Every structure is written in C-alpha cells, then in structure tokens.
SEVOGU-881009 format. One record per residue (C-alpha): residue in one letter; residue number from 0; x, y, z. Coordinates in Angstrom, 1 decimal. Layout:
// SEVOGU-881009
{rec 'A', NUM, {X, Y, Z}}
...
// end
This chain:
// SEVOGU-881009
{rec 'M', 0, {-20.1, 14.0, 22.5}}
{rec 'D', 1, {-19.8, 10.3, 24.1}}
{rec 'P', 2, {-16.2, 9.3, 23.2}}
{rec 'I', 3, {-17.4, 5.7, 23.4}}
{rec 'R', 4, {-19.5, 6.3, 20.3}}
{rec 'N', 5, {-16.7, 8.2, 18.4}}
{rec 'P', 6, {-17.1, 6.9, 14.7}}
{rec 'F', 7, {-13.8, 8.2, 13.9}}
{rec 'A', 8, {-11.7, 5.7, 16.3}}
{rec 'P', 9, {-10.0, 3.0, 14.6}}
{rec 'G', 10, {-12.1, 0.2, 13.7}}
{rec 'A', 11, {-15.2, 2.1, 14.1}}
{rec 'G', 12, {-18.1, 2.6, 11.6}}
{rec 'Q', 13, {-18.7, 0.5, 8.4}}
{rec 'R', 14, {-16.7, 2.6, 6.1}}
{rec 'P', 15, {-13.6, 4.4, 7.2}}
{rec 'P', 16, {-12.7, 7.8, 5.7}}
{rec 'E', 17, {-9.9, 6.2, 3.9}}
{rec 'L', 18, {-12.8, 4.8, 1.5}}
{rec 'A', 19, {-14.9, 7.8, 1.1}}
{rec 'G', 20, {-14.6, 8.7, -2.5}}
{rec 'R', 21, {-13.2, 5.6, -3.8}}
{rec 'E', 22, {-16.2, 4.3, -5.5}}
{rec 'R', 23, {-14.5, 4.4, -9.0}}
{rec 'E', 24, {-11.7, 2.2, -8.1}}
{rec 'L', 25, {-14.1, -0.3, -6.1}}
{rec 'T', 26, {-16.1, -0.4, -9.6}}
{rec 'A', 27, {-13.1, -0.9, -11.8}}
{rec 'F', 28, {-12.0, -3.7, -9.6}}
{rec 'E', 29, {-15.5, -5.2, -9.7}}
{rec 'V', 30, {-15.1, -5.2, -13.3}}
{rec 'V', 31, {-11.9, -6.8, -13.2}}
{rec 'L', 32, {-13.0, -9.6, -11.3}}
{rec 'Q', 33, {-15.9, -10.5, -13.5}}
{rec 'R', 34, {-13.8, -10.3, -16.7}}
{rec 'V', 35, {-11.1, -12.4, -15.6}}
{rec 'A', 36, {-13.6, -15.1, -14.1}}
{rec 'R', 37, {-15.0, -15.3, -17.5}}
{rec 'G', 38, {-11.7, -15.8, -19.2}}
{rec 'R', 39, {-11.3, -12.4, -20.8}}
{rec 'P', 40, {-7.5, -10.7, -20.6}}
{rec 'E', 41, {-7.4, -8.3, -17.9}}
{rec 'R', 42, {-4.1, -6.2, -16.6}}
{rec 'S', 43, {-3.0, -6.3, -13.0}}
{rec 'L', 44, {-3.7, -3.1, -11.1}}
{rec 'V', 45, {-1.2, -0.7, -9.2}}
{rec 'L', 46, {-2.5, 1.9, -6.9}}
{rec 'T', 47, {0.1, 4.7, -6.5}}
{rec 'G', 48, {-0.3, 7.8, -4.0}}
{rec 'L', 49, {1.2, 9.4, -1.1}}
{rec 'R', 50, {1.1, 8.1, 2.4}}
{rec 'G', 51, {-2.3, 9.0, 4.4}}
{rec 'V', 52, {-4.4, 8.7, 1.2}}
{rec 'G', 53, {-5.7, 5.2, 2.3}}
{rec 'K', 54, {-4.0, 2.8, -0.2}}
{rec 'T', 55, {-3.6, 0.1, 2.4}}
{rec 'V', 56, {-7.5, 0.3, 3.3}}
{rec 'L', 57, {-8.4, 0.4, -0.1}}
{rec 'L', 58, {-6.4, -2.8, -0.9}}
{rec 'G', 59, {-7.7, -4.5, 2.3}}
{rec 'E', 60, {-11.3, -3.8, 0.6}}
{rec 'L', 61, {-10.3, -4.9, -2.7}}
{rec 'R', 62, {-9.4, -8.2, -0.9}}
{rec 'S', 63, {-12.4, -8.4, 0.7}}
{rec 'M', 64, {-14.3, -8.0, -2.7}}
{rec 'A', 65, {-12.2, -10.8, -4.4}}
{rec 'V', 66, {-13.2, -13.3, -1.4}}
{rec 'K', 67, {-16.8, -12.4, -1.7}}
{rec 'H', 68, {-16.6, -13.5, -5.4}}
{rec 'K', 69, {-15.4, -16.8, -4.1}}
{rec 'W', 70, {-11.8, -16.1, -5.2}}
{rec 'G', 71, {-8.7, -17.2, -3.8}}
{rec 'A', 72, {-7.0, -14.2, -2.1}}
{rec 'G', 73, {-3.8, -13.4, -0.4}}
{rec 'K', 74, {-2.1, -10.1, 0.9}}
{rec 'I', 75, {1.5, -9.2, 1.8}}
{rec 'E', 76, {3.5, -6.3, 2.7}}
{rec 'A', 77, {6.8, -6.0, 1.0}}
{rec 'R', 78, {9.9, -5.0, 3.2}}
{rec 'P', 79, {13.1, -3.6, 1.6}}
{rec 'D', 80, {15.3, -6.3, 3.7}}
{rec 'A', 81, {13.2, -9.4, 2.8}}
{rec 'E', 82, {12.9, -11.4, -0.3}}
{rec 'L', 83, {9.6, -12.2, -1.8}}
{rec 'R', 84, {9.5, -16.2, -1.5}}
{rec 'R', 85, {8.5, -16.5, 2.0}}
{rec 'P', 86, {5.7, -13.9, 2.4}}
{rec 'L', 87, {4.3, -15.0, -1.0}}
{rec 'S', 88, {4.3, -18.3, -0.2}}
{rec 'A', 89, {2.3, -17.5, 2.9}}
{rec 'A', 90, {-0.2, -15.4, 0.9}}
{rec 'L', 91, {-0.8, -18.1, -1.9}}
{rec 'H', 92, {-1.2, -20.8, 0.8}}
{rec 'R', 93, {-4.2, -18.7, 2.1}}
{rec 'A', 94, {-5.4, -18.2, -1.5}}
{rec 'I', 95, {-5.2, -22.1, -2.2}}
{rec 'R', 96, {-6.9, -22.9, 0.9}}
{rec 'D', 97, {-9.8, -20.2, -0.1}}
{rec 'L', 98, {-10.1, -22.6, -3.4}}
{rec 'A', 99, {-9.8, -26.0, -1.8}}
{rec 'V', 100, {-12.9, -25.9, 0.1}}
{rec 'R', 101, {-14.6, -25.7, -3.6}}
{rec 'H', 102, {-12.7, -28.0, -5.5}}
{rec 'R', 103, {-13.8, -31.5, -5.9}}
{rec 'A', 104, {-10.1, -33.0, -6.3}}
{rec 'P', 105, {-8.2, -33.2, -3.3}}
{rec 'D', 106, {-5.2, -34.5, -5.1}}
{rec 'R', 107, {-5.2, -31.5, -7.5}}
{rec 'V', 108, {-5.1, -29.3, -4.7}}
{rec 'E', 109, {-2.2, -31.2, -3.0}}
{rec 'E', 110, {-0.3, -31.4, -6.3}}
{rec 'V', 111, {-0.3, -27.4, -6.3}}
{rec 'L', 112, {0.6, -27.3, -2.5}}
{rec 'G', 113, {3.2, -29.5, -3.3}}
{rec 'V', 114, {4.6, -27.0, -6.1}}
{rec 'L', 115, {4.1, -24.0, -3.4}}
{rec 'K', 116, {6.1, -26.0, -1.1}}
{rec 'A', 117, {9.2, -26.6, -3.4}}
{rec 'F', 118, {9.0, -22.9, -4.3}}
{rec 'A', 119, {8.8, -22.0, -0.6}}
{rec 'L', 120, {11.6, -24.2, 0.5}}
{rec 'R', 121, {14.1, -22.6, -2.1}}
{rec 'S', 122, {14.1, -19.6, 0.4}}
{rec 'N', 123, {16.6, -21.5, 2.7}}
{rec 'K', 124, {20.1, -21.2, 2.1}}
{rec 'A', 125, {21.9, -24.3, 0.4}}
{rec 'D', 126, {24.5, -24.1, 3.4}}
{rec 'A', 127, {22.1, -23.8, 6.2}}
{rec 'K', 128, {22.0, -26.0, 9.1}}
{rec 'L', 129, {18.7, -28.4, 9.5}}
{rec 'R', 130, {17.6, -26.8, 12.7}}
{rec 'D', 131, {17.8, -23.2, 10.9}}
{rec 'R', 132, {15.9, -24.4, 7.7}}
{rec 'W', 133, {12.4, -22.6, 7.4}}
{rec 'Q', 134, {9.6, -24.9, 7.1}}
{rec 'P', 135, {6.4, -23.4, 5.2}}
{rec 'G', 136, {3.8, -25.7, 7.1}}
{rec 'I', 137, {2.3, -26.9, 4.1}}
{rec 'D', 138, {1.4, -30.7, 5.0}}
{rec 'V', 139, {2.3, -32.5, 1.6}}
{rec 'P', 140, {5.5, -33.6, 0.0}}
{rec 'A', 141, {7.4, -30.9, -2.0}}
{rec 'A', 142, {7.3, -31.4, -5.6}}
{rec 'Q', 143, {10.2, -32.1, -7.6}}
{rec 'G', 144, {11.1, -30.1, -10.7}}
{rec 'R', 145, {8.6, -27.5, -10.8}}
{rec 'A', 146, {9.0, -23.9, -9.3}}
{rec 'D', 147, {12.2, -25.4, -7.3}}
{rec 'S', 148, {15.1, -23.9, -9.8}}
{rec 'G', 149, {16.2, -21.3, -7.4}}
{rec 'D', 150, {15.9, -18.8, -10.1}}
{rec 'I', 151, {13.0, -16.5, -8.8}}
{rec 'E', 152, {11.8, -15.5, -12.1}}
{rec 'I', 153, {11.4, -19.1, -13.6}}
{rec 'D', 154, {9.8, -20.3, -10.5}}
{rec 'L', 155, {7.5, -17.4, -10.0}}
{rec 'V', 156, {5.9, -17.8, -13.4}}
{rec 'E', 157, {5.5, -21.8, -12.9}}
{rec 'L', 158, {3.8, -21.1, -9.6}}
{rec 'F', 159, {1.5, -18.7, -10.8}}
{rec 'T', 160, {0.5, -20.7, -13.8}}
{rec 'D', 161, {-0.3, -23.6, -11.4}}
{rec 'V', 162, {-1.9, -21.8, -8.9}}
{rec 'A', 163, {-4.2, -19.9, -11.8}}
{rec 'E', 164, {-4.9, -23.1, -13.4}}
{rec 'L', 165, {-6.3, -24.5, -9.9}}
{rec 'A', 166, {-8.7, -21.5, -9.8}}
{rec 'A', 167, {-9.8, -21.9, -13.5}}
{rec 'D', 168, {-10.8, -25.5, -12.3}}
{rec 'V', 169, {-13.7, -24.1, -10.0}}
{rec 'G', 170, {-14.4, -21.1, -12.3}}
{rec 'T', 171, {-12.8, -18.2, -10.3}}
{rec 'G', 172, {-9.4, -16.6, -10.0}}
{rec 'V', 173, {-6.7, -15.7, -7.6}}
{rec 'A', 174, {-5.9, -12.1, -6.2}}
{rec 'L', 175, {-2.5, -11.4, -5.0}}
{rec 'L', 176, {-2.5, -8.1, -3.2}}
{rec 'I', 177, {1.1, -6.5, -2.6}}
{rec 'D', 178, {1.4, -3.4, -0.2}}
{rec 'E', 179, {4.5, -1.3, -0.4}}
{rec 'I', 180, {5.3, -2.9, -3.6}}
{rec 'Q', 181, {8.4, -0.3, -4.3}}
{rec 'D', 182, {10.1, -2.0, -1.5}}
{rec 'L', 183, {10.5, -5.3, -3.4}}
{rec 'Q', 184, {13.8, -6.2, -4.2}}
{rec 'A', 185, {15.1, -5.9, -8.0}}
{rec 'D', 186, {15.2, -9.5, -8.7}}
{rec 'D', 187, {11.6, -9.9, -7.1}}
{rec 'V', 188, {10.3, -7.0, -9.2}}
{rec 'S', 189, {11.6, -8.6, -12.4}}
{rec 'A', 190, {10.3, -11.9, -11.5}}
{rec 'L', 191, {6.9, -10.4, -10.6}}
{rec 'C', 192, {6.8, -8.6, -14.1}}
{rec 'A', 193, {7.7, -11.6, -15.8}}
{rec 'A', 194, {5.0, -13.4, -14.2}}
{rec 'C', 195, {2.3, -10.8, -14.9}}
{rec 'H', 196, {3.5, -10.9, -18.5}}
{rec 'E', 197, {3.2, -14.8, -18.9}}
{rec 'L', 198, {-0.5, -14.5, -17.4}}
{rec 'S', 199, {-1.6, -11.9, -19.6}}
{rec 'Q', 200, {-0.5, -14.0, -22.7}}
{rec 'S', 201, {-2.3, -17.1, -21.5}}
{rec 'G', 202, {-5.4, -15.2, -20.0}}
{rec 'A', 203, {-4.8, -17.1, -16.8}}
{rec 'P', 204, {-7.3, -16.0, -13.9}}
{rec 'L', 205, {-4.4, -14.4, -11.5}}
{rec 'V', 206, {-4.6, -10.9, -10.8}}
{rec 'V', 207, {-1.9, -8.9, -9.0}}
{rec 'V', 208, {-2.8, -5.7, -7.2}}
{rec 'G', 209, {0.0, -3.6, -6.0}}
{rec 'A', 210, {-0.1, -0.5, -3.7}}
{rec 'G', 211, {2.9, 2.2, -3.4}}
{rec 'L', 212, {4.5, 5.2, -3.7}}
{rec 'P', 213, {4.0, 7.6, -6.5}}
{rec 'H', 214, {7.3, 6.3, -8.0}}
{rec 'V', 215, {6.2, 2.9, -8.2}}
{rec 'P', 216, {5.7, 2.9, -12.1}}
{rec 'A', 217, {9.4, 4.0, -12.7}}
{rec 'V', 218, {10.4, 1.2, -10.5}}
{rec 'L', 219, {8.7, -1.4, -12.6}}
{rec 'S', 220, {9.8, 0.2, -15.8}}
{rec 'A', 221, {13.3, 0.1, -14.5}}
{rec 'S', 222, {12.7, -3.8, -14.0}}
{rec 'K', 223, {11.0, -4.6, -17.3}}
{rec 'S', 224, {10.6, -2.2, -20.2}}
{rec 'Y', 225, {7.4, -3.7, -21.1}}
{rec 'S', 226, {5.9, -3.1, -17.8}}
{rec 'E', 227, {3.8, -0.2, -18.7}}
{rec 'R', 228, {1.6, -2.9, -20.6}}
{rec 'L', 229, {1.1, -5.2, -17.7}}
{rec 'F', 230, {0.0, -2.9, -15.3}}
{rec 'R', 231, {-3.1, -0.2, -15.0}}
{rec 'Y', 232, {-1.8, 2.4, -12.6}}
{rec 'V', 233, {-4.4, 4.1, -10.6}}
{rec 'R', 234, {-3.5, 7.5, -8.9}}
{rec 'I', 235, {-5.1, 7.5, -5.1}}
{rec 'D', 236, {-5.1, 11.1, -4.1}}
{rec 'R', 237, {-6.7, 13.5, -1.5}}
{rec 'L', 238, {-10.4, 13.9, -1.5}}
{rec 'N', 239, {-12.1, 16.9, -3.1}}
{rec 'R', 240, {-14.2, 18.9, -0.9}}
{rec 'E', 241, {-17.4, 17.1, -1.5}}
{rec 'E', 242, {-15.7, 13.7, -0.7}}
{rec 'A', 243, {-14.2, 15.0, 2.4}}
{rec 'D', 244, {-17.5, 16.2, 3.6}}
{rec 'R', 245, {-19.0, 13.0, 3.0}}
{rec 'A', 246, {-16.2, 11.2, 4.9}}
{rec 'V', 247, {-16.9, 13.4, 7.8}}
{rec 'L', 248, {-20.9, 13.5, 7.7}}
{rec 'A', 249, {-21.7, 9.9, 7.1}}
{rec 'P', 250, {-20.1, 8.8, 10.1}}
{rec 'I', 251, {-21.5, 11.4, 12.3}}
{rec 'E', 252, {-25.1, 10.9, 10.8}}
{rec 'R', 253, {-24.8, 7.2, 11.5}}
{rec 'E', 254, {-24.6, 8.3, 15.2}}
{rec 'D', 255, {-27.6, 10.5, 15.0}}
{rec 'A', 256, {-25.5, 13.4, 15.6}}
{rec 'G', 257, {-24.3, 16.6, 13.6}}
{rec 'I', 258, {-21.8, 19.0, 12.6}}
{rec 'E', 259, {-21.9, 22.7, 11.7}}
{rec 'P', 260, {-21.1, 23.8, 8.1}}
{rec 'E', 261, {-18.4, 26.2, 9.8}}
{rec 'A', 262, {-16.8, 23.1, 11.3}}
{rec 'L', 263, {-16.7, 21.2, 7.9}}
{rec 'D', 264, {-14.8, 24.1, 6.6}}
{rec 'A', 265, {-12.3, 24.0, 9.4}}
{rec 'L', 266, {-11.7, 20.4, 9.3}}
{rec 'F', 267, {-11.3, 20.4, 5.3}}
{rec 'D', 268, {-8.5, 23.3, 5.7}}
{rec 'A', 269, {-6.8, 21.4, 8.6}}
{rec 'S', 270, {-6.7, 18.0, 7.0}}
{rec 'G', 271, {-5.9, 19.1, 3.3}}
{rec 'G', 272, {-8.6, 16.3, 2.2}}
{rec 'Y', 273, {-6.0, 13.6, 3.1}}
{rec 'P', 274, {-8.1, 10.9, 4.6}}
{rec 'Y', 275, {-5.8, 9.8, 7.4}}
{rec 'F', 276, {-5.7, 13.7, 8.7}}
{rec 'I', 277, {-9.5, 13.7, 8.0}}
{rec 'Q', 278, {-9.7, 10.9, 10.6}}
{rec 'A', 279, {-7.6, 12.4, 13.0}}
{rec 'Y', 280, {-9.0, 15.8, 13.2}}
{rec 'A', 281, {-12.6, 14.3, 13.1}}
{rec 'K', 282, {-12.0, 12.0, 16.0}}
{rec 'A', 283, {-10.4, 14.6, 18.2}}
{rec 'A', 284, {-13.2, 17.1, 17.2}}
{rec 'W', 285, {-15.7, 14.6, 18.2}}
{rec 'D', 286, {-14.1, 14.0, 21.6}}
{rec 'A', 287, {-13.6, 17.6, 22.3}}
{rec 'A', 288, {-17.4, 18.4, 21.6}}
{rec 'P', 289, {-19.5, 18.9, 24.7}}
{rec 'D', 290, {-22.7, 19.0, 22.8}}
{rec 'D', 291, {-24.4, 17.9, 19.5}}
{rec 'P', 292, {-23.7, 19.6, 16.8}}
{rec 'I', 293, {-19.9, 19.7, 16.6}}
{rec 'T', 294, {-18.9, 23.6, 16.1}}
{rec 'V', 295, {-15.9, 25.1, 14.6}}
{rec 'Q', 296, {-14.7, 26.1, 18.3}}
{rec 'D', 297, {-14.8, 22.3, 18.9}}
{rec 'V', 298, {-12.6, 21.7, 16.0}}
{rec 'Q', 299, {-10.2, 24.9, 17.0}}
{rec 'V', 300, {-10.2, 23.4, 20.5}}
{rec 'A', 301, {-9.1, 19.8, 19.1}}
{rec 'A', 302, {-6.5, 20.8, 16.5}}
{rec 'P', 303, {-3.9, 20.8, 18.7}}
{rec 'E', 304, {-4.3, 17.3, 20.2}}
{rec 'A', 305, {-4.9, 16.0, 16.7}}
{rec 'E', 306, {-1.6, 17.7, 15.8}}
{rec 'Q', 307, {0.1, 16.3, 18.6}}
{rec 'E', 308, {-1.2, 12.8, 17.7}}
{rec 'L', 309, {0.1, 13.2, 14.3}}
{rec 'A', 310, {3.4, 14.5, 15.1}}
{rec 'V', 311, {4.2, 11.4, 17.4}}
{rec 'G', 312, {2.4, 8.6, 15.5}}
{rec 'F', 313, {2.5, 9.7, 11.8}}
{rec 'F', 314, {5.4, 12.2, 11.2}}
{rec 'G', 315, {7.9, 11.7, 14.2}}
{rec 'S', 316, {7.8, 7.8, 13.6}}
{rec 'R', 317, {9.3, 8.4, 10.1}}
{rec 'Y', 318, {11.5, 11.5, 11.3}}
{rec 'E', 319, {13.1, 9.3, 14.0}}
{rec 'R', 320, {14.3, 6.8, 11.3}}
{rec 'A', 321, {16.3, 9.4, 9.7}}
{rec 'T', 322, {20.0, 9.9, 10.1}}
{rec 'P', 323, {21.6, 13.2, 11.2}}
{rec 'A', 324, {22.7, 13.9, 7.4}}
{rec 'E', 325, {19.2, 12.9, 6.3}}
{rec 'R', 326, {17.6, 15.2, 8.4}}
{rec 'E', 327, {19.5, 17.9, 7.4}}
{rec 'Y', 328, {18.7, 17.1, 3.7}}
{rec 'L', 329, {14.8, 16.9, 4.9}}
{rec 'R', 330, {15.0, 20.2, 6.5}}
{rec 'A', 331, {16.4, 21.5, 3.5}}
{rec 'M', 332, {13.7, 20.2, 1.3}}
{rec 'A', 333, {11.0, 22.0, 3.9}}
{rec 'E', 334, {12.9, 25.4, 3.8}}
{rec 'L', 335, {13.1, 25.3, -0.2}}
{rec 'T', 336, {9.3, 24.5, -0.4}}
{rec 'Q', 337, {8.3, 26.7, 2.3}}
{rec 'G', 338, {6.6, 23.7, 4.1}}
{rec 'R', 339, {4.3, 23.3, 1.2}}
{rec 'D', 340, {3.4, 19.8, -0.7}}
{rec 'E', 341, {5.8, 20.4, -3.4}}
{rec 'S', 342, {8.7, 19.1, -4.9}}
{rec 'A', 343, {12.3, 20.7, -4.7}}
{rec 'G', 344, {15.2, 20.3, -7.1}}
{rec 'T', 345, {18.2, 18.4, -5.9}}
{rec 'S', 346, {20.7, 20.9, -7.2}}
{rec 'D', 347, {18.8, 23.6, -5.0}}
{rec 'V', 348, {19.0, 21.4, -1.8}}
{rec 'A', 349, {23.1, 21.3, -2.8}}
{rec 'V', 350, {23.2, 25.1, -3.2}}
{rec 'Y', 351, {21.1, 25.5, -0.1}}
{rec 'L', 352, {23.3, 23.4, 2.0}}
{rec 'G', 353, {26.4, 24.6, 0.2}}
{rec 'R', 354, {27.7, 21.2, -0.9}}
{rec 'K', 355, {28.1, 19.4, -4.1}}
{rec 'P', 356, {25.2, 17.4, -5.6}}
{rec 'S', 357, {27.4, 14.2, -5.6}}
{rec 'S', 358, {28.2, 14.6, -1.8}}
{rec 'L', 359, {24.3, 14.5, -1.0}}
{rec 'S', 360, {23.7, 11.7, -3.1}}
{rec 'P', 361, {24.0, 8.8, -0.2}}
{rec 'A', 362, {21.7, 10.8, 2.1}}
{rec 'R', 363, {19.0, 11.2, -0.6}}
{rec 'D', 364, {19.2, 7.6, -1.8}}
{rec 'S', 365, {19.0, 6.3, 1.9}}
{rec 'L', 366, {15.9, 8.5, 2.4}}
{rec 'M', 367, {14.5, 7.0, -0.9}}
{rec 'K', 368, {15.0, 3.5, 0.3}}
{rec 'K', 369, {13.3, 4.4, 3.6}}
{rec 'G', 370, {10.4, 5.7, 1.8}}
{rec 'L', 371, {10.3, 9.3, 3.3}}
{rec 'V', 372, {11.3, 10.9, -0.3}}
{rec 'Y', 373, {10.8, 10.1, -3.7}}
{rec 'S', 374, {11.9, 11.3, -7.3}}
{rec 'A', 375, {8.8, 13.6, -8.2}}
{rec 'E', 376, {10.6, 14.0, -11.6}}
{rec 'R', 377, {14.1, 13.9, -13.1}}
{rec 'G', 378, {16.3, 16.3, -10.7}}
{rec 'H', 379, {13.4, 17.0, -8.4}}
{rec 'I', 380, {12.7, 15.3, -4.9}}
{rec 'A', 381, {9.2, 15.3, -2.9}}
{rec 'F', 382, {8.2, 14.0, 0.7}}
{rec 'T', 383, {6.1, 11.0, 0.4}}
{rec 'V', 384, {4.3, 12.2, 3.5}}
{rec 'P', 385, {1.7, 14.9, 3.0}}
{rec 'H', 386, {2.5, 18.2, 5.2}}
{rec 'F', 387, {5.9, 16.9, 6.2}}
{rec 'G', 388, {7.6, 20.0, 5.4}}
{rec 'H', 389, {5.2, 21.8, 7.4}}
{rec 'Y', 390, {6.0, 19.4, 10.4}}
{rec 'L', 391, {9.5, 19.9, 9.9}}
{rec 'L', 392, {9.5, 23.6, 9.9}}
{rec 'S', 393, {7.2, 23.6, 13.1}}
{rec 'R', 394, {9.7, 21.5, 15.0}}
{rec 'A', 395, {13.1, 22.7, 16.9}}
{rec 'V', 396, {16.2, 22.2, 14.9}}
{rec 'D', 397, {18.0, 18.9, 16.3}}
// end
C-alpha cells in the first residue's frame, strides 16, 4: 500500500480514530451549545478517561463546534507547575477576539479586555523587577478594582461574569476548554468550581469543558463539596468492536482500499479497542501491506513495528519520568496485575515489595502527580496508561 496515502498517519483523514464512536458526546455538546445560547441553564462538562482514549482530540472537536456556532472559544492545557492565570488569560483573550468581530460596541469590548488585563497582570509577583514582569499583550489599559484583588477565586468569578456578559451581548456564549484538568493547582481548582457555581446561578452563557484522568471527579469534589452538581461527568472509554471496526474501515474505504475480516480481528485484539493503539497498529499495517486488501499476515508483520513505536513514544516517554523508587512501585503493580489493565491494592504492593505501606507513600504520591497512576478506589491504584503493565513486564529490569 502507498505509504504516502496512509490514512492513519498523524493529521490524515477527515475524522481520526479517536473520534470514532464519540457521536453521543458530540450530540450532547450540540445540545449544550443550543441550550446555553437560549439562556437556559446547563452544567459545565468534564470528560474523564485513561490515556489514549482520545480525550484531547475530542476536546479539540468540541472547540471547533463552539466556533462554528459563533461562540468565543479558548483552550488551555493545565500543568502541575504552573498557575492558572497566565494560560487562562491567553485562552479568554482568544475567546474575546472571537466575539469582538460581531460586537457593535468597541468600547464595551475594550472594557472587558481591560478587566482581563487586570486579571492577567496579577500573575506577576509584587516584588518582581520591571524587566521580569510579564505583559499579556492586551492593547488596552488595565481596569482598576475588577478581577485584580489577587484572590484567584474572587477574580475568576468577576472575570467569567464579564466575559459571559460580553457573549450575551451578541447572543452567543463562551467555551473554555481545559485539558489535563487534574493538574490544576488546588487554589485554581477551588476558584474554577466557585466561578462555575456563580455562572450556574446566574445562567450566564459560559461553559467550562474539562478533560482529565479518571480521578478528576474526586479532585473536584475534594475542592468543593458541591462540585458534583456543577459538572456533568462523561466517561470516555475504549471503543467496542463495532466502533473499532468503523474506525479502521472508514479511513481505508476513503482511499478505495480494503481489509480482510481476519485482519480486523487481529487489529482489535492488538489494540484492545483503544483509539491511540488502533491508529498505531492500523498505520503500521497499511505501510506493511504490499497489496490491497490488508491481510492478517500484514497485521502480524506490522505488529512489532507498532509496538516499538508505542514503546518509545507512548510508554517509554512516561516511564523515563519515573525515579528508580517509582519504577520499583510500577513494576510491582504490573506483577500483581499480571500485566492486565486492572487495579492493585496498595497494601498488596507493600507486601510484594516487603515494605511498610507508609514508606511507599512518597513514591505513590509522586507517581500520581506525574499522571502515571491514579486511585481507582480507596486502597487501590491503577495505571493511567492502558497496557502499561504489559509493557513493563515485557522489558528488562532496570
């Protein structure tokens, strides 16, 4: 098969495998956009799931949907070592520019931009030298006395309120999309929940759409007890067999090519239905196939190449971030679950390693902060990356 035409290469095709089987989520967000635009209350949305299920790609598609509805839209990726003000300011600046082209009162737009600039400038430390002070690139004077108290919770409520009112002026809304939402700092999580609570009370047309790991609901609940009422949680999981087949067949058929049923069986077995893996194995199978259609032998020949690519780019890049003590903990989890995508008891890990549970807490907590594991339930820990246990058992001990 012509590798140049490979529909599974990054950026190829009209709809990547990550979006196959996500029609329910796309339809639900369409309803959210329409309800909010009509002034009807709607909860913000949080997508949860393991790595490799396509949350980030889905988040990007939801942003595109908002833009098509003439909403203001901004997207950020949370980082554990960064406060929210700067990236949020940039995202909302983008959203306000989207709204400005339709707004008939430039002074009104500048007024909100002034509030945004005041909010952004509070990210600078009070004792920072002039040359070290960050400038947000907003060409209006900063407002005084609005969203500039320095208390992120107060400031975020005021900022969201003003931006939402600007959107209401033109009969649309604002969508703020936050990827890796579990990495927000505790104060920022609390502020975000408070702002969403205020918006839900007033019916303001601003919706937060977050995406993160399976334990995100627990993170939000720990910050504000009422968070379960603020967000609608949607679990994004691996594809079932029908959806996985469609994710493979649709791109191939667009290229007027084919694939044998046995090859589809092999691809599903190898990928487990996880969209990221489907794309990796299907891409390798396409490149390995000398003729049309793709056969089960092509999949088998291509599998080692796909696994090597995953070992380096998907598994290995995460494993390298772990310290020796953390790697010992990860390997113990893999041994206890026998490489299956299941959780392990934290007490079982301690017994396996011959250690006291309290002595392993630093390694476990660090792995959670790095996003390599999550607490599946009280007293249990699981990998955030599908097939990670199998990967660990297949590599030599460090």
